[in-house]
Structure formats: C-alpha cells, structure tokens
N, C-alpha and C positions, 0 to 999 in steps of 0.2 A: 626734467624736474625731479625725478626719483633720486637722482644723485644727491640732492640736498639732504635726504634722510641718512645718507651714509657719510655725511660730512665729518663725523667724529672719528672715522677710520681713515686718517691721512697716512699714506704710505711714506715712510721715512727711510730712504735708501741707506742712511748712515746708522740704522738700528741694527743691533747684533743679530736679529733673526734673518737679516738679509746678507750678513757677512760670511756665514759659513754654515754647512749642514750641522756640524757639531758646535752650536752657538754658545753653549756653556764653556766649552774649551776655548773658544775664541775670546770670550770675556776674561777667562782666567789668564790668558796670555797677554791680553791687551790692556786690561784695567786692573791694576793691583788692588787686592782686597775685595774685589767684586767678581767672583767667579761664576755667577749665574746670569743667564740671559732671560729677562722677564719681558714678555710681550705687553705687559701692563705698565711698564715704566718707560719714560722718554729720556730722562737725563742719563749722562754717561753712556750713551749708545744703547741704553736699555739694560746695562749690566748692573747687578745688585749684589749686596753682600750676603743676603739670606736667600736660601732656595725658596722660590715662590710656592705657596700652598695651593691646592686645588680650590679651596674656598676663596682665597684672596685673588687668585689669577687662574681661572679655569682653562685659559688657552695655553698655559705653560706646559711644556713636555720636556723632561730631562734628556740630556744626550744619551745615546745608546750606551749601555754599560758593557764593558769588555771583560766581564768576569770569566766567561767561557774561554777567551783567548789566553788568559793566565794559566788555566789548567791544561790547555792543549799545547801551549807554546813551549813546554819543557821537553819536547821530543828531541830537540837538537842536543840537549845535555845528555840524554840517555844514549844517543848515538855516539857521542864522544867518549863514553865510558867503556864501550865494548872493545 
C-alpha cells in the first residue's frame, strides 16, 4: 500500500537519465536543440533546450566537466616538439 504514495515517480526507461551516465551529452547527440537532460521533464526523452536550474529542478546535475582534461591533454603535443 505504501507504493501508492510513490505513484508520481514512474520509472521511464526511455528517459535520458537512464540512457547514459553523461545524460546531457546523450541529449545533445540525440535530440537537436535540446542538449540538457532534465529529470523534471518527460517529453523528448527528458531533453530540454535550457539547462535546468536548481530552483526549478533540484534533481538535475550537469554532466562532469572535462576542463582538467583540456589542460592536461596537451602533453602529446609537447612530446612531438622535442
């Protein structure tokens, strides 16, 4: 009977949060013009055009940012110039 209280949380296997670990990237590749995966949206696999805000969708977390990779990924270029 307690399951009825959770009825608003229906698992949608077709939702972007279930498609990939990097769900924003999945949306960007699969749904043109909607590069963000919102756990608060159901249409278009949950992909939306605007990045969800913490106030509007507290369950949203952006993909991991690879800014550190960009700064450390240049080592191969340095090795080629020696």
